[in-house]
N, C-alpha and C positions, 0 to 999 in steps of 0.2 A: 266555433272550436276551432275556426280557420283565426281567427282574432289571437286568439288565446296561444297558438302557435307564432303567430307573427310575433307577439308578446315577448315568449320564451325566445325567439331569435333576437331579441332587442336586448338581452340580459348578454350578448355574446358581443358588444359592440366596444370596442377599443378606440383608441386615437389611428394606429396604423391599421387596423381593421375598417375604419370610416373611411378613411386612404385612400387603401387598396380597392375596395369594394366600389368608389365613387369612381376611380379610375376605368374599373371592369366594364361597370355598367354603359358608363361612357364610349367604350369600344364598340357596344351594340346600339348605342342610338343610330337611328335611323338605319341600322345593318351596313355602318361604314366601314369594318372589319370583315365583314363577310362579303360587300362590296368590292372593297381592295382586292382580297384574296379570290375572287371571281377574273377580276381584272386583269391579274399578273396570271391566272392559269390559262386565260383565254391567250394572252401574249407567248405562252410558252408551247410550242408546238407538241409535244409530247403528251402536255398537261390538258389541251384545249378540250377533248372529251368531258374531262371535270369540269373545266369552267363555264361548258354550255349547259352541262347538266343543274349548275348550280345558279347559273342566270336562269334558265327556266324554272327549276325549284324555287327561287325567291320570288319572281313574278307569282308566281302562284298562288306561294305564299302570300304577298302583300294584299291579292285581291281577294283570298281566303279570310285571312284576318285582320288586316287594316280595314277593308273595304266593306266585307260583309258582316262578321260576327260581332266585331267590337260593337256597330251602330246597332244589330241584330238584337243581340244581348244586355246591351248597353247597361250594364254594372259598375256602379259604385268602385272608387277605389277606396281599400281600407284607410287609407291618410285622411278621407273625406268622412269616413265614420268615426274613428277615433282620431280627434282633429288635437290632441293630447301631443301626439308625437311631433316634434319639429323635424321638420325634412332636411336633409343634406344635400340634398339636390332639388332643382329646381320643379314644381308642383304639375305632373304629368296634364296634359288637356285633353286627351281622350278618354276613353272609356278604358276599364279593367281587363274584362275578359276578352279574347285569350292575352295573354301577354305576347306583344310584338316582339320584344326584345327574345325571347326565350324562342317563338317560332321562327323567325328569322334565324337564329343559331341550331335549331335543329333541321330547318329544310336545307341549310349550307351541309350539317352532319352527313343528313341520309342522302340529299343529293352526291354527295362524296362516297359512303359507302355502297350505294345502292350502283354506281355507276361503275364501282371497279376497284377504285381506290384501293390503296394498300398501308398506306401509311399519315396521309396527312388527316383521315377523319379522325385520327386517333388523338392528335393536340386538337383539333377543332371540337371533338367531344367535350375534352377536359373543360377548354374555355367556353364552350356551351353552357355545362353545368356551372361553371363560375358567373355566368352573365347571369342565368337564372334564379340560381341561389342570389344574385345582389339585389337583385327587384325583391325579392322578400326582406332581404336586409334592412334596403333602403325602405321598407314599408309602401312600397307602391304595387303592389300585388299581393292575392292570395296565392295560398299553395295551389286551389283549383285552377288559376289563371294562368300558372305554370305548367301545369299538368295537361291543361287544355293547349298551351302555346307548343307544348312538345308532341301533340299529338297531331295538330296543324301541323308543325315543322315536317313530322318524320313522313305524314301524306302527301306533302307539297314538295318535299325530296325526292319523295318516291315516285311519284307522278313524274317531277320534270326528270329524274334519270331515266325511267322509261321512254319518255318522248324523245328524247335525244339517242337513246341506241335505237328508237325504231327509225328516226330520221336516217341515222348514221350507216343500219343497214340497207336502208332504203336507196339510200343513196351510191352505196358500195353497188348494190345490184343493178344499177343505172348503168355505171361507171362498166360495168362488165362486157 
């Protein structure tokens, strides 16, 4: 059934769509857009709490997603099952479940949201959804890989925000 969904998405391909989703997926390569945003927020004193939450959330995500789950589940990618599809990007070398691009995106979004950001998370979720969809559009992830990435990301971002909130409260109490 998941291959059928991916095959239906293949019917959406256009030249403009191909270039757009290749660009979108590259923003998520190695979490680069989220790392850049984290650094930017860490530099800005009023935004530092959000940057710290993203940093911790992304670290938790990389451990859970790339360090544990991908190797534990060891799911073959859809492009390795249906080899008739010509990939528009380089063939990923790691396992399929969960989607690391999606997990990092939603770790960043959740960290922002749960740490109290009022604006940035809204733009981040739009980008996160586009990155997640791009992985199916480009035939490198199943829909359940995306769902798994969303869940891992939300968990990681939530925990990251709670750790940072706890640490900041503890520090404030020590300074009193």
